[in-house]
PyMOL Python script that loads the backbone (N, CA, C, O; Angstrom):
from pymol import cmd

cmd.read_pdbstr("""\
ATOM      1  N   UNK A   1       0.842  -1.183   0.000  1.00  0.00           N
ATOM      2  CA  UNK A   1       0.000   0.000   0.000  1.00  0.00           C
ATOM      3  C   UNK A   1       0.887   1.246   0.000  1.00  0.00           C
ATOM      4  O   UNK A   1       1.933   1.268   0.650  1.00  0.00           O
ATOM      5  N   UNK A   2       0.471   2.268  -0.722  1.00  0.00           N
ATOM      6  CA  UNK A   2       1.260   3.501  -0.742  1.00  0.00           C
ATOM      7  C   UNK A   2       1.158   4.264   0.585  1.00  0.00           C
ATOM      8  O   UNK A   2       0.180   4.136   1.321  1.00  0.00           O
ATOM      9  N   UNK A   3       2.182   5.048   0.863  1.00  0.00           N
ATOM     10  CA  UNK A   3       2.231   5.880   2.068  1.00  0.00           C
ATOM     11  C   UNK A   3       1.703   7.281   1.715  1.00  0.00           C
ATOM     12  O   UNK A   3       2.059   7.852   0.684  1.00  0.00           O
ATOM     13  N   UNK A   4       0.856   7.811   2.585  1.00  0.00           N
ATOM     14  CA  UNK A   4       0.263   9.133   2.394  1.00  0.00           C
ATOM     15  C   UNK A   4       0.381   9.935   3.687  1.00  0.00           C
ATOM     16  O   UNK A   4       0.537   9.363   4.765  1.00  0.00           O
ATOM     17  N   UNK A   5       0.308  11.248   3.578  1.00  0.00           N
ATOM     18  CA  UNK A   5       0.215  12.112   4.756  1.00  0.00           C
ATOM     19  C   UNK A   5      -1.260  12.111   5.160  1.00  0.00           C
ATOM     20  O   UNK A   5      -2.117  12.520   4.376  1.00  0.00           O
ATOM     21  N   UNK A   6      -1.562  11.651   6.389  1.00  0.00           N
ATOM     22  CA  UNK A   6      -2.930  11.447   6.851  1.00  0.00           C
ATOM     23  C   UNK A   6      -3.191  12.291   8.098  1.00  0.00           C
ATOM     24  O   UNK A   6      -2.391  12.275   9.033  1.00  0.00           O
ATOM     25  N   UNK A   7      -4.305  13.028   8.119  1.00  0.00           N
ATOM     26  CA  UNK A   7      -4.732  13.791   9.294  1.00  0.00           C
ATOM     27  C   UNK A   7      -5.415  12.831  10.268  1.00  0.00           C
ATOM     28  O   UNK A   7      -6.272  12.042   9.869  1.00  0.00           O
ATOM     29  N   UNK A   8      -5.033  12.899  11.544  1.00  0.00           N
ATOM     30  CA  UNK A   8      -5.560  12.009  12.580  1.00  0.00           C
ATOM     31  C   UNK A   8      -6.505  12.806  13.481  1.00  0.00           C
ATOM     32  O   UNK A   8      -6.130  13.853  14.008  1.00  0.00           O
ATOM     33  N   UNK A   9      -7.744  12.301  13.656  1.00  0.00           N
ATOM     34  CA  UNK A   9      -8.749  12.960  14.493  1.00  0.00           C
ATOM     35  C   UNK A   9      -9.152  12.049  15.637  1.00  0.00           C
ATOM     36  O   UNK A   9      -9.070  10.826  15.528  1.00  0.00           O
ATOM     37  N   UNK A  10      -9.590  12.652  16.738  1.00  0.00           N
ATOM     38  CA  UNK A  10     -10.052  11.926  17.918  1.00  0.00           C
ATOM     39  C   UNK A  10     -11.268  12.683  18.465  1.00  0.00           C
ATOM     40  O   UNK A  10     -11.324  13.907  18.346  1.00  0.00           O
ATOM     41  N   UNK A  11     -12.240  11.986  19.059  1.00  0.00           N
ATOM     42  CA  UNK A  11     -13.370  12.700  19.655  1.00  0.00           C
ATOM     43  C   UNK A  11     -12.878  13.694  20.709  1.00  0.00           C
ATOM     44  O   UNK A  11     -11.991  13.373  21.499  1.00  0.00           O
ATOM     45  N   UNK A  12     -13.453  14.903  20.721  1.00  0.00           N
ATOM     46  CA  UNK A  12     -13.068  15.894  21.723  1.00  0.00           C
ATOM     47  C   UNK A  12     -13.885  15.660  22.993  1.00  0.00           C
ATOM     48  O   UNK A  12     -15.109  15.554  22.921  1.00  0.00           O
ATOM     49  N   UNK A  13     -13.232  15.578  24.156  1.00  0.00           N
ATOM     50  CA  UNK A  13     -13.937  15.224  25.402  1.00  0.00           C
ATOM     51  C   UNK A  13     -14.677  16.406  26.032  1.00  0.00           C
ATOM     52  O   UNK A  13     -14.186  17.003  26.990  1.00  0.00           O
ATOM     53  N   UNK A  14     -15.845  16.744  25.503  1.00  0.00           N
ATOM     54  CA  UNK A  14     -16.668  17.802  26.091  1.00  0.00           C
ATOM     55  C   UNK A  14     -17.383  17.274  27.330  1.00  0.00           C
ATOM     56  O   UNK A  14     -17.567  16.067  27.485  1.00  0.00           O
ATOM     57  N   UNK A  15     -17.787  18.199  28.218  1.00  0.00           N
ATOM     58  CA  UNK A  15     -18.469  17.818  29.455  1.00  0.00           C
ATOM     59  C   UNK A  15     -19.667  18.732  29.689  1.00  0.00           C
ATOM     60  O   UNK A  15     -19.631  19.899  29.299  1.00  0.00           O
ATOM     61  N   UNK A  16     -20.730  18.225  30.318  1.00  0.00           N
ATOM     62  CA  UNK A  16     -21.881  19.065  30.636  1.00  0.00           C
ATOM     63  C   UNK A  16     -21.461  20.301  31.426  1.00  0.00           C
ATOM     64  O   UNK A  16     -20.576  20.233  32.279  1.00  0.00           O
ATOM     65  N   UNK A  17     -22.097  21.419  31.137  1.00  0.00           N
ATOM     66  CA  UNK A  17     -21.882  22.754  31.699  1.00  0.00           C
ATOM     67  C   UNK A  17     -20.654  23.457  31.136  1.00  0.00           C
ATOM     68  O   UNK A  17     -20.366  24.592  31.515  1.00  0.00           O
ATOM     69  N   UNK A  18     -19.929  22.802  30.240  1.00  0.00           N
ATOM     70  CA  UNK A  18     -18.766  23.432  29.605  1.00  0.00           C
ATOM     71  C   UNK A  18     -19.226  24.513  28.639  1.00  0.00           C
ATOM     72  O   UNK A  18     -20.189  24.333  27.894  1.00  0.00           O
ATOM     73  N   UNK A  19     -18.526  25.630  28.664  1.00  0.00           N
ATOM     74  CA  UNK A  19     -18.812  26.728  27.747  1.00  0.00           C
ATOM     75  C   UNK A  19     -17.850  26.608  26.569  1.00  0.00           C
ATOM     76  O   UNK A  19     -16.648  26.432  26.768  1.00  0.00           O
ATOM     77  N   UNK A  20     -18.370  26.702  25.344  1.00  0.00           N
ATOM     78  CA  UNK A  20     -17.522  26.590  24.159  1.00  0.00           C
ATOM     79  C   UNK A  20     -17.810  27.751  23.211  1.00  0.00           C
ATOM     80  O   UNK A  20     -18.889  28.343  23.244  1.00  0.00           O
ATOM     81  N   UNK A  21     -16.846  28.061  22.382  1.00  0.00           N
ATOM     82  CA  UNK A  21     -17.014  29.077  21.343  1.00  0.00           C
ATOM     83  C   UNK A  21     -16.550  28.475  20.029  1.00  0.00           C
ATOM     84  O   UNK A  21     -15.412  28.020  19.924  1.00  0.00           O
ATOM     85  N   UNK A  22     -17.421  28.467  19.024  1.00  0.00           N
ATOM     86  CA  UNK A  22     -17.083  27.971  17.699  1.00  0.00           C
ATOM     87  C   UNK A  22     -16.784  29.191  16.845  1.00  0.00           C
ATOM     88  O   UNK A  22     -17.636  30.063  16.673  1.00  0.00           O
ATOM     89  N   UNK A  23     -15.581  29.248  16.315  1.00  0.00           N
ATOM     90  CA  UNK A  23     -15.111  30.444  15.636  1.00  0.00           C
ATOM     91  C   UNK A  23     -15.701  30.651  14.245  1.00  0.00           C
ATOM     92  O   UNK A  23     -16.009  31.784  13.877  1.00  0.00           O
ATOM     93  N   UNK A  24     -15.867  29.582  13.465  1.00  0.00           N
ATOM     94  CA  UNK A  24     -16.305  29.736  12.077  1.00  0.00           C
ATOM     95  C   UNK A  24     -17.431  28.768  11.745  1.00  0.00           C
ATOM     96  O   UNK A  24     -17.713  27.830  12.491  1.00  0.00           O
ATOM     97  N   UNK A  25     -18.065  29.020  10.608  1.00  0.00           N
ATOM     98  CA  UNK A  25     -19.068  28.097  10.084  1.00  0.00           C
ATOM     99  C   UNK A  25     -20.468  28.419  10.556  1.00  0.00           C
ATOM    100  O   UNK A  25     -20.674  29.382  11.296  1.00  0.00           O
ATOM    101  N   UNK A  26     -21.435  27.616  10.132  1.00  0.00           N
ATOM    102  CA  UNK A  26     -22.837  27.886  10.459  1.00  0.00           C
ATOM    103  C   UNK A  26     -23.158  27.730  11.949  1.00  0.00           C
ATOM    104  O   UNK A  26     -24.180  28.244  12.404  1.00  0.00           O
ATOM    105  N   UNK A  27     -22.324  27.043  12.710  1.00  0.00           N
ATOM    106  CA  UNK A  27     -22.552  26.861  14.149  1.00  0.00           C
ATOM    107  C   UNK A  27     -21.751  27.846  14.994  1.00  0.00           C
ATOM    108  O   UNK A  27     -21.678  27.709  16.215  1.00  0.00           O
ATOM    109  N   UNK A  28     -21.147  28.847  14.335  1.00  0.00           N
ATOM    110  CA  UNK A  28     -20.258  29.756  15.061  1.00  0.00           C
ATOM    111  C   UNK A  28     -21.017  30.477  16.183  1.00  0.00           C
ATOM    112  O   UNK A  28     -22.220  30.725  16.098  1.00  0.00           O
ATOM    113  N   UNK A  29     -20.261  30.798  17.232  1.00  0.00           N
ATOM    114  CA  UNK A  29     -20.827  31.511  18.366  1.00  0.00           C
ATOM    115  C   UNK A  29     -20.582  30.786  19.670  1.00  0.00           C
ATOM    116  O   UNK A  29     -19.824  29.817  19.732  1.00  0.00           O
ATOM    117  N   UNK A  30     -21.240  31.275  20.719  1.00  0.00           N
ATOM    118  CA  UNK A  30     -21.088  30.714  22.058  1.00  0.00           C
ATOM    119  C   UNK A  30     -22.178  29.686  22.334  1.00  0.00           C
ATOM    120  O   UNK A  30     -23.335  29.862  21.953  1.00  0.00           O
ATOM    121  N   UNK A  31     -21.778  28.603  23.008  1.00  0.00           N
ATOM    122  CA  UNK A  31     -22.696  27.520  23.342  1.00  0.00           C
ATOM    123  C   UNK A  31     -22.348  26.956  24.709  1.00  0.00           C
ATOM    124  O   UNK A  31     -21.195  26.993  25.136  1.00  0.00           O
ATOM    125  N   UNK A  32     -23.363  26.433  25.389  1.00  0.00           N
ATOM    126  CA  UNK A  32     -23.149  25.707  26.627  1.00  0.00           C
ATOM    127  C   UNK A  32     -23.507  24.247  26.373  1.00  0.00           C
ATOM    128  O   UNK A  32     -24.560  23.947  25.811  1.00  0.00           O
ATOM    129  N   UNK A  33     -22.628  23.346  26.789  1.00  0.00           N
ATOM    130  CA  UNK A  33     -22.873  21.913  26.628  1.00  0.00           C
ATOM    131  C   UNK A  33     -23.865  21.474  27.709  1.00  0.00           C
ATOM    132  O   UNK A  33     -23.609  21.660  28.899  1.00  0.00           O
ATOM    133  N   UNK A  34     -24.985  20.899  27.301  1.00  0.00           N
ATOM    134  CA  UNK A  34     -25.998  20.421  28.238  1.00  0.00           C
ATOM    135  C   UNK A  34     -25.814  18.941  28.551  1.00  0.00           C
ATOM    136  O   UNK A  34     -25.940  18.521  29.701  1.00  0.00           O
ATOM    137  N   UNK A  35     -25.516  18.159  27.524  1.00  0.00           N
ATOM    138  CA  UNK A  35     -25.331  16.714  27.688  1.00  0.00           C
ATOM    139  C   UNK A  35     -24.479  16.201  26.541  1.00  0.00           C
ATOM    140  O   UNK A  35     -24.498  16.761  25.445  1.00  0.00           O
ATOM    141  N   UNK A  36     -23.735  15.142  26.792  1.00  0.00           N
ATOM    142  CA  UNK A  36     -22.924  14.571  25.724  1.00  0.00           C
ATOM    143  C   UNK A  36     -22.560  13.126  26.047  1.00  0.00           C
ATOM    144  O   UNK A  36     -22.390  12.743  27.204  1.00  0.00           O
ATOM    145  N   UNK A  37     -22.446  12.345  24.985  1.00  0.00           N
ATOM    146  CA  UNK A  37     -21.929  10.986  25.061  1.00  0.00           C
ATOM    147  C   UNK A  37     -21.266  10.672  23.730  1.00  0.00           C
ATOM    148  O   UNK A  37     -21.029  11.582  22.935  1.00  0.00           O
ATOM    149  N   UNK A  38     -20.961   9.404  23.468  1.00  0.00           N
ATOM    150  CA  UNK A  38     -20.251   9.054  22.236  1.00  0.00           C
ATOM    151  C   UNK A  38     -21.057   9.331  20.975  1.00  0.00           C
ATOM    152  O   UNK A  38     -20.479   9.509  19.903  1.00  0.00           O
ATOM    153  N   UNK A  39     -22.389   9.370  21.084  1.00  0.00           N
ATOM    154  CA  UNK A  39     -23.226   9.484  19.896  1.00  0.00           C
ATOM    155  C   UNK A  39     -23.960  10.808  19.746  1.00  0.00           C
ATOM    156  O   UNK A  39     -24.440  11.113  18.655  1.00  0.00           O
ATOM    157  N   UNK A  40     -24.061  11.598  20.797  1.00  0.00           N
ATOM    158  CA  UNK A  40     -24.821  12.840  20.689  1.00  0.00           C
ATOM    159  C   UNK A  40     -24.274  13.929  21.606  1.00  0.00           C
ATOM    160  O   UNK A  40     -23.591  13.665  22.596  1.00  0.00           O
ATOM    161  N   UNK A  41     -24.603  15.162  21.234  1.00  0.00           N
ATOM    162  CA  UNK A  41     -24.173  16.348  21.972  1.00  0.00           C
ATOM    163  C   UNK A  41     -25.354  17.311  21.966  1.00  0.00           C
ATOM    164  O   UNK A  41     -25.882  17.641  20.904  1.00  0.00           O
ATOM    165  N   UNK A  42     -25.772  17.762  23.145  1.00  0.00           N
ATOM    166  CA  UNK A  42     -26.866  18.741  23.243  1.00  0.00           C
ATOM    167  C   UNK A  42     -26.271  20.037  23.770  1.00  0.00           C
ATOM    168  O   UNK A  42     -25.597  20.051  24.800  1.00  0.00           O
ATOM    169  N   UNK A  43     -26.531  21.138  23.046  1.00  0.00           N
ATOM    170  CA  UNK A  43     -25.992  22.444  23.406  1.00  0.00           C
ATOM    171  C   UNK A  43     -27.109  23.474  23.464  1.00  0.00           C
ATOM    172  O   UNK A  43     -28.183  23.281  22.894  1.00  0.00           O
ATOM    173  N   UNK A  44     -26.833  24.589  24.173  1.00  0.00           N
ATOM    174  CA  UNK A  44     -27.798  25.683  24.263  1.00  0.00           C
ATOM    175  C   UNK A  44     -27.083  27.004  23.998  1.00  0.00           C
ATOM    176  O   UNK A  44     -25.976  27.235  24.486  1.00  0.00           O
ATOM    177  N   UNK A  45     -27.731  27.865  23.220  1.00  0.00           N
ATOM    178  CA  UNK A  45     -27.226  29.217  22.972  1.00  0.00           C
ATOM    179  C   UNK A  45     -27.545  30.061  24.209  1.00  0.00           C
ATOM    180  O   UNK A  45     -28.701  30.103  24.630  1.00  0.00           O
ATOM    181  N   UNK A  46     -26.547  30.737  24.807  1.00  0.00           N
ATOM    182  CA  UNK A  46     -26.816  31.529  26.010  1.00  0.00           C
ATOM    183  C   UNK A  46     -27.614  32.802  25.736  1.00  0.00           C
ATOM    184  O   UNK A  46     -28.151  33.399  26.670  1.00  0.00           O
ATOM    185  N   UNK A  47     -27.703  33.227  24.482  1.00  0.00           N
ATOM    186  CA  UNK A  47     -28.425  34.451  24.128  1.00  0.00           C
ATOM    187  C   UNK A  47     -29.897  34.147  23.838  1.00  0.00           C
ATOM    188  O   UNK A  47     -30.788  34.752  24.434  1.00  0.00           O
ATOM    189  N   UNK A  48     -30.145  33.217  22.930  1.00  0.00           N
ATOM    190  CA  UNK A  48     -31.524  32.918  22.516  1.00  0.00           C
ATOM    191  C   UNK A  48     -32.174  31.816  23.348  1.00  0.00           C
ATOM    192  O   UNK A  48     -33.399  31.702  23.383  1.00  0.00           O
ATOM    193  N   UNK A  49     -31.354  31.005  24.018  1.00  0.00           N
ATOM    194  CA  UNK A  49     -31.890  29.862  24.764  1.00  0.00           C
ATOM    195  C   UNK A  49     -32.184  28.665  23.878  1.00  0.00           C
ATOM    196  O   UNK A  49     -32.630  27.627  24.367  1.00  0.00           O
ATOM    197  N   UNK A  50     -31.938  28.798  22.579  1.00  0.00           N
ATOM    198  CA  UNK A  50     -32.203  27.712  21.623  1.00  0.00           C
ATOM    199  C   UNK A  50     -31.325  26.509  21.949  1.00  0.00           C
ATOM    200  O   UNK A  50     -30.126  26.656  22.188  1.00  0.00           O
ATOM    201  N   UNK A  51     -31.923  25.321  21.959  1.00  0.00           N
ATOM    202  CA  UNK A  51     -31.197  24.080  22.212  1.00  0.00           C
ATOM    203  C   UNK A  51     -31.126  23.267  20.927  1.00  0.00           C
ATOM    204  O   UNK A  51     -32.099  23.178  20.178  1.00  0.00           O
ATOM    205  N   UNK A  52     -29.965  22.680  20.685  1.00  0.00           N
ATOM    206  CA  UNK A  52     -29.744  21.885  19.486  1.00  0.00           C
ATOM    207  C   UNK A  52     -29.056  20.573  19.834  1.00  0.00           C
ATOM    208  O   UNK A  52     -28.305  20.488  20.806  1.00  0.00           O
ATOM    209  N   UNK A  53     -29.320  19.558  19.029  1.00  0.00           N
ATOM    210  CA  UNK A  53     -28.633  18.274  19.141  1.00  0.00           C
ATOM    211  C   UNK A  53     -27.692  18.139  17.955  1.00  0.00           C
ATOM    212  O   UNK A  53     -28.094  18.310  16.804  1.00  0.00           O
ATOM    213  N   UNK A  54     -26.445  17.833  18.250  1.00  0.00           N
ATOM    214  CA  UNK A  54     -25.413  17.682  17.232  1.00  0.00           C
ATOM    215  C   UNK A  54     -24.716  16.348  17.398  1.00  0.00           C
ATOM    216  O   UNK A  54     -24.847  15.678  18.422  1.00  0.00           O
ATOM    217  N   UNK A  55     -23.980  15.982  16.378  1.00  0.00           N
ATOM    218  CA  UNK A  55     -23.065  14.848  16.486  1.00  0.00           C
ATOM    219  C   UNK A  55     -21.843  15.342  17.275  1.00  0.00           C
ATOM    220  O   UNK A  55     -21.533  16.533  17.239  1.00  0.00           O
ATOM    221  N   UNK A  56     -21.156  14.455  17.978  1.00  0.00           N
ATOM    222  CA  UNK A  56     -19.991  14.872  18.765  1.00  0.00           C
ATOM    223  C   UNK A  56     -18.901  15.521  17.913  1.00  0.00           C
ATOM    224  O   UNK A  56     -18.820  15.292  16.706  1.00  0.00           O
ATOM    225  N   UNK A  57     -18.065  16.334  18.558  1.00  0.00           N
ATOM    226  CA  UNK A  57     -16.970  17.028  17.903  1.00  0.00           C
ATOM    227  C   UNK A  57     -15.740  16.133  17.815  1.00  0.00           C
ATOM    228  O   UNK A  57     -15.519  15.262  18.656  1.00  0.00           O
ATOM    229  N   UNK A  58     -14.957  16.369  16.787  1.00  0.00           N
ATOM    230  CA  UNK A  58     -13.669  15.706  16.643  1.00  0.00           C
ATOM    231  C   UNK A  58     -12.595  16.772  16.544  1.00  0.00           C
ATOM    232  O   UNK A  58     -12.811  17.834  15.961  1.00  0.00           O
ATOM    233  N   UNK A  59     -11.441  16.483  17.116  1.00  0.00           N
ATOM    234  CA  UNK A  59     -10.335  17.438  17.105  1.00  0.00           C
ATOM    235  C   UNK A  59      -9.141  16.821  16.394  1.00  0.00           C
ATOM    236  O   UNK A  59      -8.887  15.622  16.506  1.00  0.00           O
ATOM    237  N   UNK A  60      -8.414  17.654  15.661  1.00  0.00           N
ATOM    238  CA  UNK A  60      -7.206  17.201  14.985  1.00  0.00           C
ATOM    239  C   UNK A  60      -6.139  16.899  16.027  1.00  0.00           C
ATOM    240  O   UNK A  60      -5.798  17.756  16.842  1.00  0.00           O
ATOM    241  N   UNK A  61      -5.614  15.684  15.998  1.00  0.00           N
ATOM    242  CA  UNK A  61      -4.563  15.265  16.916  1.00  0.00           C
ATOM    243  C   UNK A  61      -3.200  15.514  16.280  1.00  0.00           C
ATOM    244  O   UNK A  61      -2.246  15.881  16.967  1.00  0.00           O
ATOM    245  N   UNK A  62      -3.113  15.318  14.984  1.00  0.00           N
ATOM    246  CA  UNK A  62      -1.854  15.519  14.273  1.00  0.00           C
ATOM    247  C   UNK A  62      -1.933  14.911  12.888  1.00  0.00           C
ATOM    248  O   UNK A  62      -2.997  14.511  12.416  1.00  0.00           O
ATOM    249  N   UNK A  63      -0.780  14.853  12.255  1.00  0.00           N
ATOM    250  CA  UNK A  63      -0.665  14.234  10.940  1.00  0.00           C
ATOM    251  C   UNK A  63       0.505  13.276  10.961  1.00  0.00           C
ATOM    252  O   UNK A  63       1.466  13.470  11.706  1.00  0.00           O
ATOM    253  N   UNK A  64       0.422  12.239  10.142  1.00  0.00           N
ATOM    254  CA  UNK A  64       1.555  11.323  10.046  1.00  0.00           C
ATOM    255  C   UNK A  64       1.589  10.678   8.676  1.00  0.00           C
ATOM    256  O   UNK A  64       0.581  10.613   7.971  1.00  0.00           O
ATOM    257  N   UNK A  65       2.761  10.208   8.318  1.00  0.00           N
ATOM    258  CA  UNK A  65       2.955   9.451   7.092  1.00  0.00           C
ATOM    259  C   UNK A  65       2.611   8.001   7.419  1.00  0.00           C
ATOM    260  O   UNK A  65       3.226   7.390   8.293  1.00  0.00           O
ATOM    261  N   UNK A  66       1.621   7.454   6.707  1.00  0.00           N
ATOM    262  CA  UNK A  66       1.180   6.089   6.995  1.00  0.00           C
ATOM    263  C   UNK A  66       0.474   5.504   5.784  1.00  0.00           C
ATOM    264  O   UNK A  66       0.149   6.218   4.835  1.00  0.00           O
ATOM    265  N   UNK A  67       0.243   4.212   5.825  1.00  0.00           N
ATOM    266  CA  UNK A  67      -0.528   3.570   4.767  1.00  0.00           C
ATOM    267  C   UNK A  67      -1.961   4.093   4.809  1.00  0.00           C
ATOM    268  O   UNK A  67      -2.536   4.304   5.877  1.00  0.00           O
ATOM    269  N   UNK A  68      -2.515   4.293   3.628  1.00  0.00           N
ATOM    270  CA  UNK A  68      -3.904   4.750   3.537  1.00  0.00           C
ATOM    271  C   UNK A  68      -4.518   4.159   2.292  1.00  0.00           C
ATOM    272  O   UNK A  68      -3.948   4.322   1.213  1.00  0.00           O
ATOM    273  N   UNK A  69      -5.652   3.480   2.377  1.00  0.00           N
ATOM    274  CA  UNK A  69      -6.455   3.292   3.577  1.00  0.00           C
ATOM    275  C   UNK A  69      -5.810   2.317   4.547  1.00  0.00           C
ATOM    276  O   UNK A  69      -5.027   1.452   4.154  1.00  0.00           O
ATOM    277  N   UNK A  70      -6.156   2.471   5.838  1.00  0.00           N
ATOM    278  CA  UNK A  70      -5.613   1.600   6.886  1.00  0.00           C
ATOM    279  C   UNK A  70      -6.181   0.190   6.740  1.00  0.00           C
ATOM    280  O   UNK A  70      -7.270  -0.004   6.200  1.00  0.00           O
ATOM    281  N   UNK A  71      -5.436  -0.772   7.223  1.00  0.00           N
ATOM    282  CA  UNK A  71      -5.846  -2.177   7.101  1.00  0.00           C
ATOM    283  C   UNK A  71      -6.788  -2.621   8.212  1.00  0.00           C
ATOM    284  O   UNK A  71      -7.294  -3.741   8.146  1.00  0.00           O
ATOM    285  N   UNK A  72      -7.050  -1.802   9.232  1.00  0.00           N
ATOM    286  CA  UNK A  72      -7.906  -2.243  10.352  1.00  0.00           C
ATOM    287  C   UNK A  72      -9.302  -2.188   9.923  1.00  0.00           C
ATOM    288  O   UNK A  72     -10.200  -2.515  10.700  1.00  0.00           O
TER     289      UNK A  72
END
""", "prot")
cmd.dss("prot")
cmd.show_as("cartoon", "prot")
cmd.util.cbc("prot")
cmd.orient("prot")
């Protein structure tokens, strides 16, 4: 298999009552985490009070040279 530069992501460990700020994109702004697990994330806007359910966040851990696609 050929070697490629691959971006590595991992779920970001958010916790209830955590305050977050998303800098860009359609979800940008301030949010409070209400609930989270491996499959779902519930947040609330502190200004409007609007609550939304999202898929969990992933964060870039790094990049490495590796086989792609992986064999696992």
